[in-house]
TORTI-110628 format. One record per atom (N, C-alpha, C): y, z, x; atom name; residue in three letters; residue number from 1. Coordinates in nm, 4 decimals. Each point is the difference from the previous one (the first is absolute). Layout:
{Y->Y | Z->Z | X->X | atom->CA | type->ALA | seq->NUM} .
...
END
This chain:
{Y->11.1792 | Z->10.5513 | X->5.7707 | atom->N | type->MET | seq->1} .
{Y->-0.0206 | Z->0.0540 | X->0.1344 | atom->CA | type->MET | seq->1} .
{Y->0.1277 | Z->0.0822 | X->0.0344 | atom->C | type->MET | seq->1} .
{Y->-0.0246 | Z->0.1129 | X->0.0595 | atom->N | type->ILE | seq->2} .
{Y->0.1048 | Z->0.0868 | X->0.0383 | atom->CA | type->ILE | seq->2} .
{Y->0.0081 | Z->-0.0006 | X->0.1567 | atom->C | type->ILE | seq->2} .
{Y->0.1132 | Z->-0.0285 | X->0.0497 | atom->N | type->LEU | seq->3} .
{Y->0.0201 | Z->-0.0008 | X->0.1475 | atom->CA | type->LEU | seq->3} .
{Y->0.1030 | Z->0.1065 | X->0.0348 | atom->C | type->LEU | seq->3} .
{Y->-0.0392 | Z->0.0802 | X->0.0994 | atom->N | type->ILE | seq->4} .
{Y->0.0840 | Z->0.1043 | X->0.0448 | atom->CA | type->ILE | seq->4} .
{Y->0.0218 | Z->-0.0230 | X->0.1545 | atom->C | type->ILE | seq->4} .
{Y->0.1253 | Z->-0.0141 | X->0.0323 | atom->N | type->GLU | seq->5} .
{Y->0.0334 | Z->-0.0184 | X->0.1380 | atom->CA | type->GLU | seq->5} .
{Y->0.0466 | Z->0.1308 | X->0.0642 | atom->C | type->GLU | seq->5} .
{Y->-0.0329 | Z->0.0215 | X->0.1239 | atom->N | type->TYR | seq->6} .
{Y->0.0467 | Z->0.1185 | X->0.0654 | atom->CA | type->TYR | seq->6} .
{Y->0.0245 | Z->-0.0284 | X->0.1506 | atom->C | type->TYR | seq->6} .
{Y->0.0584 | Z->0.0947 | X->0.0627 | atom->N | type->SER | seq->7} .
{Y->0.0426 | Z->-0.0152 | X->0.1418 | atom->CA | type->SER | seq->7} .
{Y->0.0806 | Z->-0.1157 | X->0.0179 | atom->C | type->SER | seq->7} .
{Y->0.1069 | Z->-0.0137 | X->-0.0853 | atom->N | type->GLY | seq->8} .
{Y->0.0962 | Z->-0.1087 | X->0.0132 | atom->CA | type->GLY | seq->8} .
{Y->-0.0538 | Z->-0.1380 | X->-0.0299 | atom->C | type->GLY | seq->8} .
{Y->-0.1066 | Z->-0.0038 | X->-0.0837 | atom->N | type->GLY | seq->9} .
{Y->-0.0593 | Z->-0.1288 | X->-0.0306 | atom->CA | type->GLY | seq->9} .
{Y->-0.1055 | Z->-0.0459 | X->0.0950 | atom->C | type->GLY | seq->9} .
{Y->-0.0354 | Z->0.0801 | X->0.0966 | atom->N | type->ARG | seq->10} .
{Y->-0.1045 | Z->-0.0340 | X->0.1012 | atom->CA | type->ARG | seq->10} .
{Y->-0.1397 | Z->-0.0003 | X->-0.0600 | atom->C | type->ARG | seq->10} .
{Y->-0.0177 | Z->0.0820 | X->-0.1036 | atom->N | type->TYR | seq->11} .
{Y->-0.1290 | Z->0.0165 | X->-0.0582 | atom->CA | type->TYR | seq->11} .
{Y->0.0049 | Z->-0.0159 | X->-0.1455 | atom->C | type->TYR | seq->11} .
{Y->-0.1001 | Z->-0.0530 | X->-0.0620 | atom->N | type->THR | seq->12} .
{Y->-0.0049 | Z->-0.0144 | X->-0.1448 | atom->CA | type->THR | seq->12} .
{Y->-0.1334 | Z->0.0536 | X->-0.0575 | atom->C | type->THR | seq->12} .
{Y->0.0055 | Z->0.0836 | X->-0.0934 | atom->N | type->LEU | seq->13} .
{Y->-0.1209 | Z->0.0444 | X->-0.0735 | atom->CA | type->LEU | seq->13} .
{Y->-0.0130 | Z->-0.0818 | X->-0.1238 | atom->C | type->LEU | seq->13} .
{Y->-0.1185 | Z->-0.0363 | X->-0.0323 | atom->N | type->ARG | seq->14} .
{Y->-0.0275 | Z->-0.0832 | X->-0.1241 | atom->CA | type->ARG | seq->14} .
{Y->-0.0902 | Z->0.0700 | X->-0.0920 | atom->C | type->ARG | seq->14} .
{Y->0.0346 | Z->-0.0085 | X->-0.1258 | atom->N | type->TYR | seq->15} .
{Y->-0.0727 | Z->0.0727 | X->-0.1067 | atom->CA | type->TYR | seq->15} .
{Y->-0.0091 | Z->-0.0992 | X->-0.1152 | atom->C | type->TYR | seq->15} .
{Y->-0.1035 | Z->0.0213 | X->-0.0824 | atom->N | type->ILE | seq->16} .
{Y->-0.0130 | Z->-0.0669 | X->-0.1279 | atom->CA | type->ILE | seq->16} .
{Y->-0.0213 | Z->0.1053 | X->-0.1060 | atom->C | type->ILE | seq->16} .
{Y->0.0543 | Z->-0.0279 | X->-0.1178 | atom->N | type->ARG | seq->17} .
{Y->-0.0184 | Z->0.0884 | X->-0.1149 | atom->CA | type->ARG | seq->17} .
{Y->-0.1064 | Z->-0.0602 | X->-0.0953 | atom->C | type->ARG | seq->17} .
{Y->-0.0978 | Z->0.0785 | X->-0.0252 | atom->N | type->VAL | seq->18} .
{Y->-0.1127 | Z->-0.0513 | X->-0.0920 | atom->CA | type->VAL | seq->18} .
{Y->-0.0102 | Z->0.0978 | X->-0.1170 | atom->C | type->VAL | seq->18} .
{Y->-0.0512 | Z->-0.0509 | X->-0.1099 | atom->N | type->LYS | seq->19} .
{Y->-0.0173 | Z->0.0853 | X->-0.1204 | atom->CA | type->LYS | seq->19} .
{Y->-0.1528 | Z->0.0149 | X->-0.0268 | atom->C | type->LYS | seq->19} .
{Y->-0.0442 | Z->0.1187 | X->-0.0127 | atom->N | type->ASP | seq->20} .
{Y->-0.1358 | Z->0.0274 | X->-0.0382 | atom->CA | type->ASP | seq->20} .
{Y->-0.0188 | Z->-0.0293 | X->-0.1463 | atom->C | type->ASP | seq->20} .
{Y->-0.0825 | Z->-0.0949 | X->-0.0326 | atom->N | type->SER | seq->21} .
{Y->-0.0219 | Z->-0.0455 | X->-0.1328 | atom->CA | type->SER | seq->21} .
{Y->-0.0639 | Z->0.1137 | X->-0.0834 | atom->C | type->SER | seq->21} .
{Y->-0.0706 | Z->0.0855 | X->0.0623 | atom->N | type->SER | seq->22} .
{Y->-0.0822 | Z->0.1046 | X->-0.0827 | atom->CA | type->SER | seq->22} .
{Y->0.1030 | Z->0.1144 | X->-0.0426 | atom->C | type->SER | seq->22} .
{Y->0.0996 | Z->0.0273 | X->0.0863 | atom->N | type->THR | seq->23} .
{Y->0.0793 | Z->0.1124 | X->-0.0304 | atom->CA | type->THR | seq->23} .
{Y->0.1505 | Z->-0.0344 | X->-0.0229 | atom->C | type->THR | seq->23} .
{Y->0.0272 | Z->-0.1311 | X->0.0234 | atom->N | type->SER | seq->24} .
{Y->0.1424 | Z->-0.0515 | X->-0.0161 | atom->CA | type->SER | seq->24} .
{Y->0.0983 | Z->0.0709 | X->0.1068 | atom->C | type->SER | seq->24} .
{Y->-0.0560 | Z->0.0564 | X->0.1016 | atom->N | type->LYS | seq->25} .
{Y->0.0860 | Z->0.0680 | X->0.1004 | atom->CA | type->LYS | seq->25} .
{Y->0.0221 | Z->-0.1090 | X->0.1101 | atom->C | type->LYS | seq->25} .
{Y->0.1149 | Z->0.0154 | X->0.0635 | atom->N | type->TYR | seq->26} .
{Y->0.0332 | Z->-0.0906 | X->0.1124 | atom->CA | type->TYR | seq->26} .
{Y->-0.0263 | Z->0.0715 | X->0.1320 | atom->C | type->TYR | seq->26} .
{Y->-0.0411 | Z->-0.0742 | X->0.0981 | atom->N | type->HIS | seq->27} .
{Y->-0.0286 | Z->0.0493 | X->0.1326 | atom->CA | type->HIS | seq->27} .
{Y->0.0689 | Z->-0.0858 | X->0.1003 | atom->C | type->HIS | seq->27} .
{Y->0.0381 | Z->0.0573 | X->0.1124 | atom->N | type->ILE | seq->28} .
{Y->0.0634 | Z->-0.0746 | X->0.1159 | atom->CA | type->ILE | seq->28} .
{Y->-0.1031 | Z->-0.0096 | X->0.1093 | atom->C | type->ILE | seq->28} .
{Y->-0.0329 | Z->-0.1225 | X->0.0452 | atom->N | type->LEU | seq->29} .
{Y->-0.1003 | Z->-0.0138 | X->0.1056 | atom->CA | type->LEU | seq->29} .
{Y->0.0690 | Z->-0.0660 | X->0.1226 | atom->C | type->LEU | seq->29} .
{Y->-0.0278 | Z->0.0622 | X->0.1140 | atom->N | type->SER | seq->30} .
{Y->0.0559 | Z->-0.0501 | X->0.1266 | atom->CA | type->SER | seq->30} .
{Y->-0.0867 | Z->-0.1184 | X->0.0412 | atom->C | type->SER | seq->30} .
{Y->0.0692 | Z->-0.1114 | X->0.0435 | atom->N | type->VAL | seq->31} .
{Y->-0.0730 | Z->-0.1166 | X->0.0483 | atom->CA | type->VAL | seq->31} .
{Y->0.0431 | Z->-0.0380 | X->0.1432 | atom->C | type->VAL | seq->31} .
{Y->-0.0715 | Z->-0.0850 | X->0.0563 | atom->N | type->SER | seq->32} .
{Y->0.0267 | Z->-0.0400 | X->0.1421 | atom->CA | type->SER | seq->32} .
{Y->0.1322 | Z->-0.0786 | X->0.0099 | atom->C | type->SER | seq->32} .
{Y->0.0631 | Z->0.0055 | X->0.1104 | atom->N | type->ASN | seq->33} .
{Y->0.1268 | Z->-0.0725 | X->0.0199 | atom->CA | type->ASN | seq->33} .
{Y->-0.0125 | Z->-0.1521 | X->-0.0020 | atom->C | type->ASN | seq->33} .
{Y->-0.1318 | Z->-0.0459 | X->0.0082 | atom->N | type->ASP | seq->34} .
{Y->-0.0241 | Z->-0.1416 | X->-0.0055 | atom->CA | type->ASP | seq->34} .
{Y->0.0063 | Z->-0.0543 | X->-0.1427 | atom->C | type->ASP | seq->34} .
{Y->-0.0066 | Z->0.0875 | X->-0.0981 | atom->N | type->ILE | seq->35} .
{Y->-0.0011 | Z->-0.0338 | X->-0.1425 | atom->CA | type->ILE | seq->35} .
{Y->0.1337 | Z->-0.0520 | X->-0.0465 | atom->C | type->ILE | seq->35} .
{Y->-0.0001 | Z->-0.1136 | X->-0.0639 | atom->N | type->LYS | seq->36} .
{Y->0.1264 | Z->-0.0584 | X->-0.0458 | atom->CA | type->LYS | seq->36} .
{Y->0.0197 | Z->-0.0058 | X->-0.1540 | atom->C | type->LYS | seq->36} .
{Y->-0.1088 | Z->0.0129 | X->-0.0759 | atom->N | type->THR | seq->37} .
{Y->0.0140 | Z->-0.0075 | X->-0.1459 | atom->CA | type->THR | seq->37} .
{Y->-0.0787 | Z->0.1134 | X->-0.0641 | atom->C | type->THR | seq->37} .
{Y->0.0332 | Z->0.0346 | X->-0.1242 | atom->N | type->CYS | seq->38} .
{Y->-0.0801 | Z->0.1017 | X->-0.0667 | atom->CA | type->CYS | seq->38} .
{Y->-0.1467 | Z->-0.0331 | X->-0.0244 | atom->C | type->CYS | seq->38} .
{Y->-0.0330 | Z->-0.1296 | X->-0.0362 | atom->N | type->LYS | seq->39} .
{Y->-0.1350 | Z->-0.0365 | X->-0.0175 | atom->CA | type->LYS | seq->39} .
{Y->-0.0788 | Z->0.0057 | X->0.1383 | atom->C | type->LYS | seq->39} .
{Y->0.0678 | Z->-0.0341 | X->0.1067 | atom->N | type->GLU | seq->40} .
{Y->-0.0645 | Z->0.0142 | X->0.1319 | atom->CA | type->GLU | seq->40} .
{Y->-0.0264 | Z->0.1454 | X->0.0310 | atom->C | type->GLU | seq->40} .
{Y->0.0978 | Z->0.0872 | X->-0.0413 | atom->N | type->GLY | seq->41} .
{Y->-0.0204 | Z->0.1413 | X->0.0224 | atom->CA | type->GLY | seq->41} .
{Y->-0.1164 | Z->0.0606 | X->-0.0731 | atom->C | type->GLY | seq->41} .
{Y->-0.0071 | Z->-0.0342 | X->-0.1301 | atom->N | type->ILE | seq->42} .
{Y->-0.1135 | Z->0.0463 | X->-0.0804 | atom->CA | type->ILE | seq->42} .
{Y->-0.1316 | Z->-0.0507 | X->0.0540 | atom->C | type->ILE | seq->42} .
{Y->-0.0074 | Z->-0.1292 | X->0.0287 | atom->N | type->ALA | seq->43} .
{Y->-0.1222 | Z->-0.0548 | X->0.0569 | atom->CA | type->ALA | seq->43} .
{Y->-0.0339 | Z->0.0718 | X->0.1322 | atom->C | type->ALA | seq->43} .
{Y->0.0971 | Z->0.0279 | X->0.0872 | atom->N | type->TRP | seq->44} .
{Y->-0.0162 | Z->0.0717 | X->0.1262 | atom->CA | type->TRP | seq->44} .
{Y->-0.0685 | Z->0.1381 | X->-0.0261 | atom->C | type->TRP | seq->44} .
{Y->0.0414 | Z->0.0710 | X->-0.1080 | atom->N | type->THR | seq->45} .
{Y->-0.0558 | Z->0.1349 | X->-0.0235 | atom->CA | type->THR | seq->45} .
{Y->-0.1499 | Z->-0.0082 | X->-0.0329 | atom->C | type->THR | seq->45} .
{Y->-0.0471 | Z->-0.1166 | X->-0.0485 | atom->N | type->PHE | seq->46} .
{Y->-0.1370 | Z->-0.0243 | X->-0.0370 | atom->CA | type->PHE | seq->46} .
{Y->-0.0758 | Z->-0.0656 | X->0.1185 | atom->C | type->PHE | seq->46} .
{Y->0.0657 | Z->-0.0350 | X->0.1083 | atom->N | type->GLY | seq->47} .
{Y->-0.0605 | Z->-0.0668 | X->0.1114 | atom->CA | type->GLY | seq->47} .
{Y->-0.0188 | Z->-0.1420 | X->-0.0277 | atom->C | type->GLY | seq->47} .
{Y->0.0807 | Z->-0.0577 | X->-0.0833 | atom->N | type->MET | seq->48} .
{Y->-0.0139 | Z->-0.1429 | X->-0.0291 | atom->CA | type->MET | seq->48} .
{Y->0.1289 | Z->-0.0801 | X->0.0308 | atom->C | type->MET | seq->48} .
{Y->-0.0095 | Z->-0.1304 | X->0.0026 | atom->N | type->THR | seq->49} .
{Y->0.1191 | Z->-0.0869 | X->0.0202 | atom->CA | type->THR | seq->49} .
{Y->0.0518 | Z->-0.0169 | X->-0.1426 | atom->C | type->THR | seq->49} .
{Y->0.1226 | Z->-0.0523 | X->-0.0113 | atom->N | type->PRO | seq->50} .
{Y->0.0569 | Z->-0.0276 | X->-0.1333 | atom->CA | type->PRO | seq->50} .
{Y->-0.0795 | Z->-0.1005 | X->-0.0742 | atom->C | type->PRO | seq->50} .
{Y->-0.0550 | Z->-0.0966 | X->0.0634 | atom->N | type->SER | seq->51} .
{Y->-0.0779 | Z->-0.1025 | X->-0.0664 | atom->CA | type->SER | seq->51} .
{Y->-0.1303 | Z->0.0563 | X->-0.0555 | atom->C | type->SER | seq->51} .
{Y->-0.0569 | Z->0.1004 | X->0.0666 | atom->N | type->GLU | seq->52} .
{Y->-0.1192 | Z->0.0674 | X->-0.0463 | atom->CA | type->GLU | seq->52} .
{Y->0.0268 | Z->0.0955 | X->-0.1178 | atom->C | type->GLU | seq->52} .
{Y->0.1202 | Z->0.0481 | X->-0.0081 | atom->N | type->TYR | seq->53} .
{Y->0.0398 | Z->0.1013 | X->-0.1020 | atom->CA | type->TYR | seq->53} .
{Y->0.0546 | Z->-0.0699 | X->-0.1258 | atom->C | type->TYR | seq->53} .
{Y->-0.0814 | Z->-0.0326 | X->-0.0923 | atom->N | type->ASN | seq->54} .
{Y->0.0445 | Z->-0.0684 | X->-0.1270 | atom->CA | type->ASN | seq->54} .
{Y->-0.0756 | Z->0.0650 | X->-0.1176 | atom->C | type->ASN | seq->54} .
{Y->0.0325 | Z->0.1234 | X->-0.0280 | atom->N | type->PRO | seq->55} .
{Y->-0.0654 | Z->0.0618 | X->-0.1150 | atom->CA | type->PRO | seq->55} .
{Y->0.0249 | Z->-0.0716 | X->-0.1339 | atom->C | type->PRO | seq->55} .
{Y->-0.1010 | Z->-0.0173 | X->-0.0818 | atom->N | type->ILE | seq->56} .
{Y->0.0130 | Z->-0.0534 | X->-0.1293 | atom->CA | type->ILE | seq->56} .
{Y->0.0701 | Z->0.0985 | X->-0.0898 | atom->C | type->ILE | seq->56} .
{Y->-0.0524 | Z->0.1220 | X->0.0049 | atom->N | type->LYS | seq->57} .
{Y->0.0514 | Z->0.1174 | X->-0.0732 | atom->CA | type->LYS | seq->57} .
{Y->-0.0155 | Z->0.1183 | X->0.0828 | atom->C | type->LYS | seq->57} .
{Y->0.0990 | Z->0.0824 | X->0.0047 | atom->N | type->GLU | seq->58} .
{Y->0.0022 | Z->0.1290 | X->0.0698 | atom->CA | type->GLU | seq->58} .
{Y->-0.0358 | Z->0.1077 | X->-0.0982 | atom->C | type->GLU | seq->58} .
{Y->-0.0888 | Z->0.0893 | X->0.0298 | atom->N | type->THR | seq->59} .
{Y->-0.0325 | Z->0.1120 | X->-0.0800 | atom->CA | type->THR | seq->59} .
{Y->0.0003 | Z->0.1309 | X->0.0749 | atom->C | type->THR | seq->59} .
END
């Protein structure tokens, strides 16, 4: 997870870095400030909870 603080630490932007398995390219996704872990962030992008997001294999 990438955290960027601004305005003297009053605000924090949260991002996760993900790899596209089909192209091997990395992408940066913005996530909600409520997100605390990378897994939670990825699940959030799919509209799931971390417990719901358990892929066996990603393609």
